BATI-684201 format. One line per 5 residues: for each residue x, y, z of N, C-alpha, C. Coordinates in nm, 4 decimals, m for minus. Atoms other than C-alpha are relative to their C-alpha. Layout:
X,Y,Z,X,Y,Z,X,Y,Z ~ ...
# end
This chain:
0.1111,0.0704,m0.0650,m8.9601,m7.3986,11.7659,0.0500,m0.0685,0.1262 ~ m0.0384,0.0549,m0.1291,m8.9539,m7.5159,12.1260,m0.0731,m0.1326,0.0228 ~ 0.0571,0.1316,m0.0276,m9.0113,m7.8773,12.2264,m0.1126,0.0091,0.1017 ~ 0.1089,0.0097,m0.0959,m9.3348,m7.9603,12.4038,0.0466,m0.0794,0.1218 ~ m0.0337,0.0754,m0.1205,m9.3085,m8.0805,12.7625,m0.1149,0.0066,0.0991
0.0833,m0.0072,m0.1188,m9.5046,m8.1600,13.0743,0.0942,0.0148,0.1178 ~ m0.0887,m0.0276,m0.1124,m9.3453,m8.0192,13.3885,m0.0728,m0.0325,0.1294 ~ 0.0588,0.0384,m0.1276,m9.4167,m8.1786,13.7252,0.1073,0.0076,0.1079 ~ m0.0945,0.0001,m0.1105,m9.2597,m8.1691,14.0703,0.0174,0.1380,0.0611 ~ m0.0083,m0.1244,m0.0770,m9.1813,m7.9048,14.3294,0.1425,0.0356,0.0414
m0.1376,m0.0267,m0.0411,m8.8038,m7.9229,14.3744,0.0615,0.1157,m0.0763 ~ m0.0671,m0.1110,0.0687,m8.5577,m7.6505,14.2774,0.1132,m0.0467,m0.0898 ~ m0.0973,0.0561,0.0937,m8.3265,m7.8852,14.0850,m0.0747,m0.0617,m0.1171 ~ 0.0715,0.0398,0.1213,m8.4212,m7.9679,13.7268,0.0511,m0.1311,m0.0577 ~ m0.0284,0.1218,0.0754,m8.4363,m8.3100,13.5657,m0.0724,0.0098,m0.1340
0.0600,0.0085,0.1330,m8.4965,m8.3374,13.1916,m0.0014,m0.1477,m0.0399 ~ 0.0120,0.1404,0.0393,m8.6274,m8.6770,13.0767,m0.0272,m0.0086,m0.1493 ~ 0.0080,0.0156,0.1451,m8.5779,m8.7782,12.7138,m0.0383,m0.1439,m0.0333 ~ 0.0518,0.1329,0.0328,m8.7831,m9.0722,12.5877,0.0747,m0.0613,m0.1176 ~ m0.0591,0.0700,0.1131,m8.6769,m9.3295,12.3316,m0.0862,0.0097,m0.1251
0.0739,0.0052,0.1260,m8.7903,m9.3921,11.9763,m0.1398,m0.0567,0.0246 ~ 0.1430,0.0330,m0.0151,m9.1743,m9.4202,11.9568,m0.0569,0.0443,0.1347 ~ 0.0497,m0.0432,m0.1300,m9.2020,m9.2681,12.3057,m0.0561,0.1416,m0.0056 ~ 0.0454,m0.1387,m0.0125,m9.3343,m8.9344,12.4292,0.0122,0.0423,0.1457 ~ m0.0159,m0.0547,m0.1346,m9.3597,m8.7223,12.7418,m0.0646,m0.0862,0.1077
0.0651,0.0865,m0.0989,m9.5776,m8.9851,12.9107,0.0812,m0.1262,0.0306 ~ m0.0700,0.1280,m0.0088,m9.3259,m9.2687,12.8681,0.0640,m0.0249,0.1363 ~ m0.0720,0.0154,m0.1263,m9.1352,m9.2038,13.1912,m0.0766,0.0582,0.1186 ~ 0.0794,m0.0654,m0.1043,m9.4221,m9.0681,13.3986,m0.0001,m0.0790,0.1304 ~ 0.0011,0.0800,m0.1226,m9.4206,m9.3598,13.6416,0.1280,0.0209,0.0788
m0.1266,m0.0301,m0.0676,m9.0544,m9.2986,13.7191,m0.0030,0.1425,0.0551 ~ 0.0060,m0.1397,m0.0443,m9.1165,m8.9237,13.7401,m0.0793,0.0148,0.1295 ~ 0.0806,m0.0070,m0.1219,m9.3790,m8.9842,14.0084,0.0838,m0.0310,0.1238 ~ m0.0880,0.0337,m0.1126,m9.1081,m9.1361,14.2302,0.1017,0.1104,0.0281 ~ m0.1046,m0.1012,m0.0128,m8.8790,m8.8358,14.1759,m0.0533,0.1406,0.0255
0.0518,m0.1366,0.0083,m9.1128,m8.5371,14.1730,0.0015,0.0760,0.1317 ~ m0.0026,m0.0724,m0.1274,m9.0988,m8.4577,14.5452,0.1315,0.0739,0.0211 ~ m0.1326,m0.0603,m0.0182,m8.7295,m8.3676,14.5162,0.0446,0.0861,m0.1173 ~ m0.0469,m0.0675,0.1201,m8.7054,m8.2257,14.1656,m0.1158,0.0615,m0.0784 ~ 0.0912,m0.0452,0.1047,m8.8777,m8.0240,13.8969,0.0358,m0.0802,m0.1240
m0.0287,0.0958,0.1069,m8.9094,m8.2722,13.6122,m0.0642,0.0453,m0.1299 ~ 0.0453,m0.0404,0.1339,m8.9368,m8.1798,13.2457,m0.0116,m0.1262,m0.0853 ~ 0.0265,0.1170,0.0853,m9.0974,m8.4664,13.0546,m0.0199,0.0508,m0.1422 ~ m0.0059,m0.0638,0.1320,m9.0147,m8.3779,12.6968,m0.0507,m0.0923,m0.1100 ~ 0.0255,0.0657,0.1284,m9.1575,m8.4749,12.3598,0.1128,0.0413,m0.0945
m0.1023,m0.0326,0.0984,m8.8597,m8.4954,12.1248,m0.0649,0.0260,m0.1371 ~ 0.0552,m0.0310,0.1334,m8.9056,m8.3773,11.7652,m0.0568,m0.1263,m0.0655 ~ 0.0683,0.1087,0.0720,m9.1354,m8.5934,11.5512,m0.0686,m0.1006,0.0922 ~ 0.0675,0.0846,m0.0978,m9.2935,m8.7402,11.8675,m0.0984,0.0833,0.0813 ~ 0.0948,m0.0640,m0.0912,m9.5951,m8.6570,12.0808,m0.0547,0.1302,m0.0542
0.0553,m0.1306,0.0378,m9.7013,m8.2925,12.0729,0.1076,0.0996,m0.0417 ~ m0.1032,m0.0889,0.0530,m9.3684,m8.1510,11.9576,m0.0113,0.0092,m0.1518 ~ 0.0086,m0.0266,0.1439,m9.3133,m8.0235,11.6063,0.0500,m0.1181,m0.0818 ~ m0.0459,0.0986,0.0978,m9.2741,m8.2554,11.3098,0.0963,0.0699,m0.0969 ~ m0.0992,m0.0540,0.0933,m8.9740,m8.2041,11.0808,0.0511,m0.1132,m0.0877
m0.0527,0.1024,0.0904,m8.8182,m8.3834,10.7861,0.1264,m0.0647,0.0550 ~ m0.1286,0.0486,m0.0499,m8.4833,m8.4187,10.9631,m0.0119,m0.0511,0.1431 ~ 0.0054,0.0598,m0.1346,m8.4162,m8.6298,11.2711,0.1391,m0.0540,0.0351 ~ m0.1373,0.0390,m0.0312,m8.0451,m8.6307,11.3559,0.0351,0.0443,0.1417 ~ m0.0395,m0.0367,m0.1364,m7.8637,m8.6044,11.6881,0.0468,0.1447,0.0109
m0.0322,m0.1430,m0.0110,m7.7088,m8.2630,11.6159,m0.1245,0.0881,0.0061 ~ 0.1239,m0.0791,m0.0030,m8.0598,m8.1309,11.5477,m0.0739,m0.0184,0.1314 ~ 0.0682,0.0226,m0.1280,m8.2027,m8.2944,11.8604,0.0757,0.0651,0.1159 ~ m0.0795,m0.0727,m0.0995,m7.9141,m8.1531,12.0659,m0.0350,0.1483,m0.0040 ~ 0.0359,m0.1411,0.0136,m7.9962,m7.8092,11.9293,m0.1409,0.0260,0.0536
0.1356,m0.0128,m0.0549,m8.3645,m7.8641,12.0140,0.0053,0.0090,0.1525 ~ m0.0100,0.0008,m0.1457,m8.2678,m7.9426,12.3741,0.0658,0.1278,0.0516 ~ m0.0644,m0.1266,m0.0376,m8.0367,m7.6403,12.3923,m0.1010,0.1139,m0.0041 ~ 0.1027,m0.1040,0.0106,m8.3218,m7.4176,12.2734,m0.1018,m0.0124,0.1126 ~ 0.0950,0.0217,m0.1096,m8.5523,m7.5755,12.5311,0.0586,0.0523,0.1310
m0.0644,m0.0462,m0.1239,m8.3044,m7.5078,12.8125,0.0030,0.1522,0.0061 ~ m0.0031,m0.1466,0.0040,m8.2688,m7.1459,12.7034,m0.1389,0.0583,0.0223 ~ 0.1373,m0.0499,m0.0145,m8.6460,m7.0991,12.6796,m0.0510,m0.0131,0.1438 ~ 0.0449,0.0239,m0.1375,m8.6921,m7.2374,13.0325,0.1039,0.0422,0.1038 ~ m0.1048,m0.0512,m0.0900,m8.3815,m7.0730,13.1824,0.0636,m0.1104,0.0837
m0.0641,0.1122,m0.0682,m8.2224,m7.4076,13.2698,0.1505,0.0090,m0.0211 ~ m0.1443,m0.0195,0.0110,m7.8533,m7.3562,13.3458,0.0806,m0.1184,0.0498 ~ m0.0681,0.1204,m0.0483,m7.7661,m7.6827,13.5222,m0.1040,m0.1095,0.0150 ~ 0.1053,0.1016,0.0015,m7.9678,m7.9931,13.4503,0.0576,m0.1395,0.0232 ~ m0.0248,0.1433,m0.0008,m7.9718,m8.3589,13.5276,m0.0846,m0.0577,m0.1138
0.0710,0.0566,0.1139,m8.0714,m8.5672,13.2262,m0.0182,m0.1497,0.0211 ~ 0.0282,0.1428,0.0094,m8.2385,m8.9077,13.2103,m0.0400,m0.0256,m0.1448 ~ 0.0324,0.0285,0.1397,m8.2415,m9.0515,12.8591,m0.0070,m0.1484,m0.0248 ~ 0.0180,0.1418,0.0315,m8.3719,m9.3847,12.7351,0.0203,m0.0233,m0.1492 ~ m0.0183,0.0409,0.1390,m8.2495,m9.5464,12.4126,0.0363,0.1215,m0.0863
m0.0304,m0.1163,0.0817,m8.2626,m9.2717,12.1470,0.0197,0.1242,0.0861 ~ m0.0150,m0.1136,m0.0917,m8.3097,m9.0182,12.4278,0.1317,m0.0039,0.0745 ~ m0.1309,0.0137,m0.0619,m7.9977,m9.1574,12.5928,0.1113,0.0454,m0.0929 ~ m0.0976,m0.0467,0.0990,m7.8059,m9.0946,12.2716,m0.0013,0.1541,m0.0061 ~ 0.0095,m0.1467,m0.0001,m7.9362,m8.7353,12.2670,0.0753,0.0562,0.1206
m0.0668,m0.0457,m0.1220,m7.8137,m8.6957,12.6256,0.1519,m0.0061,m0.0146 ~ m0.1454,0.0145,0.0158,m7.4651,m8.8250,12.5370,0.0563,0.1015,m0.0992 ~ m0.0439,m0.1013,0.0956,m7.4336,m8.6024,12.2309,m0.0075,0.1394,0.0630 ~ 0.0191,m0.1317,m0.0621,m7.5632,m8.3080,12.4372,0.1138,0.0315,0.0969 ~ m0.1062,m0.0265,m0.0977,m7.3094,m8.3472,12.7188,0.1354,0.0135,m0.0688
m0.1247,m0.0165,0.0753,m7.0315,m8.3826,12.4603,0.0150,0.1429,m0.0506 ~ m0.0022,m0.1365,0.0532,m7.1260,m8.0406,12.3193,m0.0108,0.1064,0.1088 ~ 0.0283,m0.1007,m0.1033,m7.2434,m7.8636,12.6363,0.0220,m0.0562,0.1408 ~ m0.0242,0.0592,m0.1321,m7.0766,m8.0207,12.9408,m0.0300,0.0963,0.1143 ~ 0.0218,m0.0995,m0.1048,m7.1157,m7.6952,13.1350,m0.1464,0.0111,0.0408
0.1435,m0.0084,m0.0304,m7.4962,m7.7260,13.1221,m0.0516,m0.1236,0.0729 ~ 0.0467,0.1289,m0.0505,m7.5104,m8.0825,13.2544,0.0671,m0.0321,0.1328 ~ m0.0496,0.0387,m0.1314,m7.4780,m8.1859,13.6164,0.0308,m0.1494,0.0044 ~ m0.0153,0.1459,0.0027,m7.5316,m8.5630,13.5867,m0.0938,m0.0570,m0.1057 ~ 0.0813,0.0662,0.1035,m7.6759,m8.8075,13.3356,m0.0264,m0.1443,0.0404
0.0327,0.1421,m0.0055,m7.8578,m9.1384,13.3556,m0.0411,m0.0428,m0.1402 ~ 0.0316,0.0534,0.1328,m7.8626,m9.3344,13.0297,m0.0590,m0.1396,0.0178 ~ 0.0706,0.1273,m0.0180,m8.1133,m9.6199,13.0177,0.0096,m0.0861,m0.1248 ~ m0.0086,0.1094,0.0969,m8.0218,m9.9235,12.8075,0.0320,0.0429,m0.1424 ~ m0.0554,m0.0299,0.1314,m7.8260,m9.7772,12.5205,0.1481,0.0309,0.0194
m0.1424,m0.0301,m0.0089,m7.4560,m9.7420,12.4475,0.0335,0.1148,m0.0956 ~ m0.0388,m0.1065,0.0936,m7.2601,m9.4681,12.2649,0.0272,m0.0519,m0.1404 ~ m0.0416,0.0631,0.1250,m7.2012,m9.7125,11.9792,m0.0793,0.0498,m0.1207 ~ 0.0651,m0.0262,0.1280,m7.2786,m9.6343,11.6160,m0.0516,m0.1334,m0.0541 ~ 0.0621,0.1252,0.0443,m7.5232,m9.9055,11.5060,m0.0261,m0.0018,m0.1511
0.0398,m0.0134,0.1403,m7.5572,m9.7847,11.1446,0.0520,m0.1137,m0.0871 ~ m0.0591,0.1049,0.0839,m7.3197,m10.0389,10.9921,m0.0568,m0.1377,0.0305 ~ 0.0531,0.1297,m0.0420,m7.5026,m10.3168,11.1770,m0.1504,m0.0126,m0.0259 ~ 0.1453,m0.0072,0.0123,m7.8530,m10.2298,11.0629,m0.0629,m0.1274,m0.0546 ~ 0.0566,0.1208,0.0603,m7.9000,m10.5518,10.8663,0.0309,m0.1267,0.0798
m0.0501,0.1189,m0.0688,m7.7439,m10.7814,11.1251,m0.0444,m0.0131,0.1458 ~ 0.0332,0.0031,m0.1422,m7.8553,m10.6875,11.4769,m0.1512,m0.0123,0.0172 ~ 0.1436,0.0277,m0.0150,m8.1927,m10.8214,11.5928,m0.0774,0.1219,0.0469 ~ 0.0715,m0.1172,m0.0516,m8.2859,m10.5073,11.7852,m0.0240,0.1032,m0.1094 ~ 0.0155,m0.0958,0.1097,m8.2303,m10.2968,11.4733,m0.0978,m0.0533,m0.1037
0.0985,0.0601,0.0906,m8.4223,m10.5401,11.2544,m0.1421,0.0251,0.0507 ~ 0.1311,m0.0284,m0.0599,m8.7109,m10.4905,11.4982,m0.0489,0.1381,m0.0418 ~ 0.0383,m0.1362,0.0354,m8.7095,m10.1159,11.4298,m0.0304,0.0122,m0.1492 ~ 0.0237,m0.0064,0.1444,m8.6796,m10.1571,11.0541,m0.1347,m0.0605,m0.0365 ~ 0.1263,0.0681,0.0275,m8.9708,m10.3994,11.0509,m0.1189,0.0803,0.0524
0.1111,m0.0714,m0.0621,m9.1863,m10.1946,11.2876,m0.0342,0.1283,m0.0752 ~ 0.0257,m0.1243,0.0735,m9.1461,m9.8677,11.1005,m0.0648,m0.0306,m0.1351 ~ 0.0609,0.0412,0.1264,m9.2302,m10.0486,10.7762,m0.1475,m0.0354,0.0203 ~ 0.1396,0.0341,m0.0310,m9.5479,m10.1879,10.9362,m0.0819,0.1272,0.0193 ~ 0.0706,m0.1270,m0.0237,m9.6450,m9.8388,11.0546,m0.0258,0.0734,m0.1312
0.0109,m0.0720,0.1272,m9.5787,m9.6889,10.7126,m0.1121,m0.0573,m0.0860 ~ 0.0976,0.0668,0.0861,m9.8054,m9.9440,10.5467,m0.1344,m0.0268,0.0675 ~ 0.1257,0.0208,m0.0708,m10.0814,m9.9461,10.8081,m0.1030,0.1034,m0.0471 ~ 0.0979,m0.0955,0.0555,m10.3942,m9.7903,10.6467,m0.0923,0.0570,0.1077 ~ 0.0782,m0.0469,m0.1153,m10.5092,m9.6029,10.9579,m0.1212,0.0836,m0.0420
0.1138,m0.0814,0.0451,m10.7385,m9.3803,10.7503,m0.1265,m0.0831,m0.0211 ~ 0.1157,0.0885,0.0204,m10.9646,m9.6827,10.7019,m0.0714,m0.0335,0.1305 ~ 0.0559,0.0415,m0.1288,m11.0329,m9.7239,11.0740,m0.0575,0.1181,0.0769 ~ 0.0611,m0.1044,m0.0829,m11.2538,m9.5306,11.3130,0.0163,m0.0276,0.1488 ~ m0.0188,0.0343,m0.1415,m11.1742,m9.7127,11.6389,0.1341,m0.0718,0.0193
m0.1235,0.0716,m0.0337,m10.8656,m9.8471,11.8156,m0.0224,m0.1512,m0.0041 ~ 0.0318,0.1428,0.0003,m11.0416,m10.1810,11.8439,0.0160,m0.0589,m0.1406 ~ m0.0138,0.0468,0.1385,m11.0549,m10.2107,11.4647,0.1473,m0.0173,m0.0378 ~ m0.1434,0.0099,0.0301,m10.6828,m10.1427,11.4391,0.0624,m0.1165,0.0754 ~ m0.0513,0.1107,m0.0802,m10.6075,m10.3848,11.7202,m0.0310,m0.1344,m0.0645
0.0403,0.1232,0.0677,m10.7973,m10.6525,11.5328,0.0804,m0.0193,m0.1292 ~ m0.0726,0.0048,0.1269,m10.6196,m10.5675,11.2068,0.1447,m0.0460,0.0200 ~ m0.1412,0.0326,m0.0238,m10.2741,m10.6087,11.3643,0.0157,m0.1156,0.0998 ~ m0.0001,0.1046,m0.1029,m10.3615,m10.9087,11.5817,0.1103,m0.1040,m0.0192 ~ m0.1037,0.0998,0.0255,m10.0965,m11.1263,11.4152,0.1397,0.0472,0.0406
m0.1306,m0.0524,m0.0396,m9.8118,m10.8989,11.5282,0.0357,m0.0453,0.1409 ~ m0.0412,0.0324,m0.1371,m9.6097,m10.9573,11.8431,m0.0635,0.0989,0.0968 ~ 0.0566,m0.0882,m0.1027,m9.7358,m10.8073,12.1677,0.0765,0.1317,0.0051 ~ m0.0826,m0.1203,m0.0043,m9.4439,m10.5619,12.1663,m0.0313,0.0922,m0.1167 ~ 0.0320,m0.0813,0.1172,m9.5193,m10.4438,11.8128,m0.1374,0.0638,0.0130
0.1366,m0.0538,m0.0169,m9.8908,m10.4045,11.8873,m0.0025,0.1134,0.1013 ~ m0.0015,m0.1025,m0.1045,m9.8221,m10.2067,12.2047,0.0589,0.1305,m0.0505 ~ m0.0639,m0.1209,0.0522,m9.5877,m9.9641,12.0301,m0.0928,0.0707,m0.0981 ~ 0.0884,m0.0599,0.1004,m9.8313,m9.9084,11.7427,m0.1196,0.0680,0.0664 ~ 0.1213,m0.0539,m0.0613,m10.1397,m9.8560,11.9596,0.0290,0.1210,0.0880
m0.0360,m0.1148,m0.0846,m9.9579,m9.6187,12.1966,0.0377,0.1220,m0.0824 ~ m0.0378,m0.1120,0.0852,m9.8604,m9.4040,11.8998,m0.1126,0.0466,m0.0912 ~ 0.1176,m0.0473,0.0734,m10.2132,m9.3407,11.7736,m0.0858,0.0865,0.0904 ~ 0.0953,m0.0817,m0.0750,m10.4612,m9.0762,11.8802,m0.1112,0.0456,m0.0927 ~ 0.1119,m0.0519,0.0785,m10.7946,m8.9361,11.7688,0.0087,0.1514,m0.0091
m0.0067,m0.1432,0.0256,m10.7988,m8.5920,11.6113,m0.1069,0.0330,m0.1031 ~ 0.1116,m0.0337,0.0894,m11.1132,m8.4432,11.4570,m0.0710,m0.1251,m0.0513 ~ 0.0697,0.1259,0.0289,m11.2761,m8.7866,11.4699,0.0763,m0.0916,m0.0958 ~ m0.0844,0.0867,0.0817,m10.9878,m8.9371,11.2743,0.1141,m0.0546,0.0853 ~ m0.1155,0.0568,m0.0688,m10.7131,m9.1678,11.3963,0.1264,0.0419,m0.0747
m0.1239,m0.0499,0.0604,m10.3693,m9.0157,11.3370,0.1193,m0.0492,0.0831 ~ m0.1227,0.0392,m0.0699,m10.0100,m9.0934,11.4320,0.0452,0.1083,0.0966 ~ m0.0667,m0.0925,m0.0914,m9.8446,m8.9340,11.7341,0.1444,0.0251,m0.0421 ~ m0.1369,m0.0174,0.0475,m9.5119,m8.9744,11.5558,0.0000,0.0239,m0.1505 ~ m0.0167,m0.0275,0.1425,m9.3866,m8.8624,11.2181,0.0632,m0.1242,m0.0640
m0.0465,0.1298,0.0500,m9.3619,m9.2071,11.0600,0.0962,0.0168,m0.1179 ~ m0.0859,m0.0199,0.1167,m9.2101,m9.0799,10.7341,0.1392,0.0465,0.0412 ~ m0.1308,m0.0525,m0.0430,m8.9352,m8.8860,10.9107,0.0809,m0.1070,0.0720 ~ m0.0706,0.1067,m0.0714,m8.8509,m9.1802,11.1358,0.0553,m0.1019,m0.1003 ~ m0.0445,0.0973,0.0995,m8.8326,m9.4178,10.8398,0.1176,0.0552,m0.0818
m0.1031,m0.0585,0.0857,m8.6219,m9.1790,10.6309,0.1307,0.0276,0.0740 ~ m0.1183,m0.0374,m0.0790,m8.3807,m9.1059,10.9164,0.0497,m0.1114,0.0917 ~ m0.0453,0.1090,m0.0872,m8.3276,m9.4498,11.0703,0.1529,m0.0123,0.0083 ~ m0.1467,0.0044,m0.0133,m7.9551,m9.4512,10.9807,0.0533,0.1075,0.0932 ~ m0.0405,m0.1071,m0.0914,m7.9219,m9.1176,11.1620,m0.0295,m0.0387,0.1446
0.0407,0.0387,m0.1355,m8.1082,m9.2569,11.4645,0.0930,m0.1083,0.0556 ~ m0.0911,0.1053,m0.0431,m7.8705,m9.5547,11.4753,0.1432,0.0505,0.0178 ~ m0.1336,m0.0574,m0.0115,m7.5706,m9.3200,11.4763,0.0469,0.0042,0.1452 ~ m0.0539,m0.0051,m0.1349,m7.3406,m9.2888,11.7773,0.1179,0.0946,0.0101 ~ m0.1167,m0.0844,m0.0207,m7.0484,m9.1011,11.9274,0.1210,m0.0605,m0.0717
m0.1214,0.0440,0.0684,m6.7208,m9.1204,11.7381,0.1136,m0.0080,0.1018 ~ m0.1067,0.0123,m0.1002,m6.4483,m9.2608,11.9676,0.1222,0.0870,m0.0298 ~ m0.1162,m0.0808,0.0360,m6.1826,m9.0659,11.7748,m0.0085,0.1412,0.0572 ~ 0.0182,m0.1343,m0.0554,m6.3318,m8.7444,11.9135,0.0421,0.0080,0.1463 ~ m0.0257,0.0010,m0.1444,m6.2389,m8.8536,12.2666,0.1363,m0.0618,0.0347
m0.1343,0.0546,m0.0240,m5.8799,m8.9724,12.2264,0.0759,0.0872,0.1004 ~ m0.0760,m0.0921,m0.0852,m5.7381,m8.6632,12.3952,m0.0830,0.0636,0.1110 ~ 0.0840,m0.0646,m0.1001,m6.0349,m8.5398,12.5940,m0.1249,m0.0834,0.0258 ~ 0.1143,0.0826,m0.0384,m6.2891,m8.7511,12.7810,m0.1148,0.0882,0.0495 ~ 0.1142,m0.0664,m0.0637,m6.6366,m8.6560,12.9004,0.0076,m0.0300,0.1488
m0.0248,0.0161,m0.1425,m6.5935,m8.5976,13.2733,m0.1265,0.0047,0.0855 ~ 0.1239,m0.0087,m0.0775,m6.9548,m8.5418,13.3807,m0.0389,m0.1377,0.0521 ~ 0.0437,0.1299,m0.0533,m7.0848,m8.8203,13.6112,m0.1155,m0.0564,m0.0820 ~ 0.1035,0.0627,0.0825,m7.2928,m9.0672,13.4096,m0.0245,m0.1425,0.0482 ~ 0.0405,0.1343,m0.0404,m7.4832,m9.3793,13.5086,m0.0719,m0.0673,m0.1157
0.0675,0.0809,0.1008,m7.5761,m9.6461,13.2539,m0.0806,m0.1083,0.0711 ~ 0.0866,0.1060,m0.0513,m7.8720,m9.8665,13.3462,m0.0197,m0.1011,m0.1115 ~ 0.0109,0.1057,0.1008,m7.8472,m10.1911,13.1514,m0.1120,m0.0958,0.0376 ~ 0.1036,0.1013,m0.0207,m8.1498,m10.4196,13.1139,0.0609,m0.1382,m0.0219 ~ m0.0682,0.1305,0.0045,m8.0410,m10.7781,13.1830,m0.0410,m0.0840,m0.1207
0.0485,0.0825,0.1111,m8.2541,m10.9285,12.9050,0.0078,0.0722,m0.1347 ~ m0.0129,m0.0815,0.1207,m8.1511,m10.6733,12.6423,0.1436,m0.0099,m0.0521 ~ m0.1344,0.0041,0.0583,m7.8563,m10.6659,12.4009,0.0481,0.1377,m0.0447 ~ m0.0371,m0.1346,0.0422,m7.8321,m10.2882,12.3662,0.1323,0.0468,0.0608 ~ m0.1317,m0.0282,m0.0575,m7.5249,m10.2754,12.5951,0.0715,m0.1336,0.0168
m0.0735,0.1260,m0.0092,m7.2747,m10.5579,12.5421,0.1414,0.0245,0.0543 ~ m0.1328,m0.0115,m0.0611,m6.9191,m10.6267,12.6602,0.0887,0.1016,m0.0728 ~ m0.0809,m0.0977,0.0738,m6.7570,m10.4258,12.3817,m0.0488,0.1424,0.0251 ~ 0.0547,m0.1322,m0.0323,m6.9905,m10.1372,12.4644,0.0540,0.0508,0.1327 ~ m0.0550,m0.0397,m0.1303,m6.8612,m10.1376,12.8221,0.1380,0.0613,m0.0186
m0.1328,m0.0549,0.0290,m6.5095,m10.0810,12.6874,m0.0107,0.1375,m0.0655 ~ 0.0204,m0.1290,0.0661,m6.6390,m9.7992,12.4662,m0.0433,0.1065,0.1005 ~ 0.0451,m0.0924,m0.1041,m6.8174,m9.6376,12.7605,0.1181,0.0462,0.0850 ~ m0.1158,m0.0343,m0.0827,m6.4992,m9.6513,12.9704,0.1002,0.0869,m0.0755 ~ m0.0920,m0.0805,0.0807,m6.3017,m9.4999,12.6806,m0.0478,0.1446,m0.0116
0.0535,m0.1352,0.0246,m6.5343,m9.2010,12.6265,m0.0253,0.0759,0.1296 ~ 0.0406,m0.0653,m0.1249,m6.6493,m9.1303,12.9832,0.0975,m0.0348,0.1122 ~ m0.0970,0.0235,m0.1078,m6.4005,m9.0865,13.2673,m0.0674,m0.0213,0.1349 ~ 0.0700,0.0077,m0.1283,m6.6685,m9.0919,13.5370,m0.1325,m0.0742,m0.0183 ~ 0.1205,0.0774,0.0340,m6.9105,m9.3690,13.4365,m0.0195,m0.1181,0.0941
0.0383,0.1205,m0.0732,m7.0951,m9.6378,13.6304,m0.0996,m0.0775,m0.0862 ~ 0.0980,0.0833,0.0691,m7.2969,m9.9292,13.4928,m0.0678,m0.0902,0.1026 ~ 0.0780,0.0862,m0.0892,m7.5739,m10.1020,13.6876,m0.0973,m0.0802,m0.0848 ~ 0.0929,0.0865,0.0735,m7.7752,m10.3967,13.5568,m0.1298,m0.0147,0.0792 ~ 0.1323,0.0226,m0.0583,m8.1491,m10.4100,13.6274,m0.0428,m0.1402,m0.0408
0.0249,0.1414,0.0288,m8.2280,m10.7792,13.6542,m0.1433,m0.0240,m0.0495 ~ 0.1302,0.0476,0.0485,m8.5134,m10.9526,13.4707,m0.0817,0.1096,m0.0679 ~ 0.0695,m0.1060,0.0738,m8.5971,m10.6581,13.2477,0.0419,m0.0028,m0.1462 ~ m0.0292,m0.0173,0.1415,m8.6167,m10.5970,12.8744,0.0443,0.1441,m0.0228 ~ m0.0389,m0.1372,0.0372,m8.5238,m10.2775,12.6888,m0.0935,0.1038,0.0624
0.0991,m0.0934,m0.0553,m8.8394,m10.1195,12.8371,0.0026,m0.0058,0.1531 ~ m0.0194,0.0195,m0.1437,m8.6997,m10.1361,13.1924,m0.0789,0.0985,0.0850 ~ 0.0734,m0.1006,m0.0783,m8.8767,m9.8172,13.3053,m0.1481,m0.0339,0.0112 ~ 0.1375,0.0491,m0.0109,m9.2158,m9.9778,13.2326,m0.0068,m0.1185,0.0958 ~ 0.0056,0.1269,m0.0724,m9.1294,m10.3088,13.3915,0.0384,0.0134,0.1469
m0.0453,m0.0157,m0.1389,m8.9504,m10.1921,13.7061,0.0232,0.1483,0.0329 ~ m0.0182,m0.1437,m0.0231,m9.0157,m9.8190,13.7578,0.0527,0.0341,0.1391 ~ m0.0451,m0.0306,m0.1359,m8.9589,m9.8318,14.1327,0.1489,m0.0276,0.0169 ~ m0.1425,0.0338,m0.0109,m8.6217,m10.0059,14.1064,0.0846,0.0968,m0.0816 ~ m0.0707,m0.0974,0.0829,m8.5113,m9.7804,13.8213,0.0095,0.1340,0.0730
0.0022,m0.1266,m0.0737,m8.6134,m9.4774,14.0291,0.0956,m0.0032,0.1180 ~ m0.0904,0.0138,m0.1148,m8.4199,m9.6076,14.3298,0.1443,0.0263,m0.0416 ~ m0.1383,m0.0166,0.0440,m8.0924,m9.6269,14.1359,0.0264,0.1416,m0.0506 ~ m0.0151,m0.1385,0.0455,m8.1519,m9.2867,13.9767,0.0159,0.0926,0.1202 ~ m0.0085,m0.0841,m0.1204,m8.2132,m9.1258,14.3158,0.1338,m0.0180,0.0698
m0.1259,0.0296,m0.0679,m7.9117,m9.2988,14.4681,0.1167,0.0665,m0.0725 ~ m0.1072,m0.0592,0.0799,m7.6891,m9.1809,14.1841,m0.0008,0.1524,0.0106 ~ 0.0084,m0.1447,m0.0070,m7.8148,m8.8242,14.1906,0.0396,0.0535,0.1386 ~ m0.0255,m0.0445,m0.1369,m7.7798,m8.8023,14.5696,0.1447,m0.0202,0.0453 ~ m0.1307,0.0334,m0.0552,m7.4370,m8.9558,14.6173,0.1146,0.0758,m0.0643
m0.1061,m0.0772,0.0624,m7.2409,m8.7421,14.3751,m0.0235,0.1477,0.0245 ~ 0.0027,m0.1422,m0.0363,m7.1647,m8.3765,14.4187,m0.0965,0.0761,m0.0898 ~ 0.0959,m0.0815,0.0755,m7.4414,m8.1375,14.3133,0.0594,0.1354,m0.0344
# end
């Protein structure tokens, strides 16, 4: 099965954009609008999200294979990848396996770290555990309008409400999830997984990579910077000021500027 995507832009160089957990092909559209005059942009729905296929499994090796199949189906032999959060992890795992297919990578607000052992201790991970539990227990079959659901979840935080409402759609006059809630819940430890530093003791990833860190987020910390420098021999880190983990929503123009600058200044 091939991942669903929306393809925009008129350039002859290909950018593949991989959204984060709870996202879809529309998540990075505002950034894509700033880039589309120079590139052909593939806005992808990863498995269990958007209009791509639902599956019981949701691991990085499987998502890497999904992306490889997508590249083969679209005859993409040299791509630039932009990945946010979970999508950034997919990008890092992908370049580790297929460096010859990747020209450059931008990773937005995520590190290569394995978060699995920290699932009960890190606030950002607690957010995901809580949110997926809320989704699992939300009786959407009882509602006929988004307004009813919005009223039902009014006590949640603004961030939680936004994620939930953006992941619902109407289908045959019923409200359904855009994401596979069961698969996400069952595979959260897999989603929190990361690159194993031991795999890079003798051989680093040499492809140029830019990490965009959100200043108000804790997804990339000081120890992560050391890990990034250990795994990647050609890495840069830029901080986007006054932004949360959702930096592409909050400052799409600034994010686009740094992406363009990075893509243009290194060898194509």
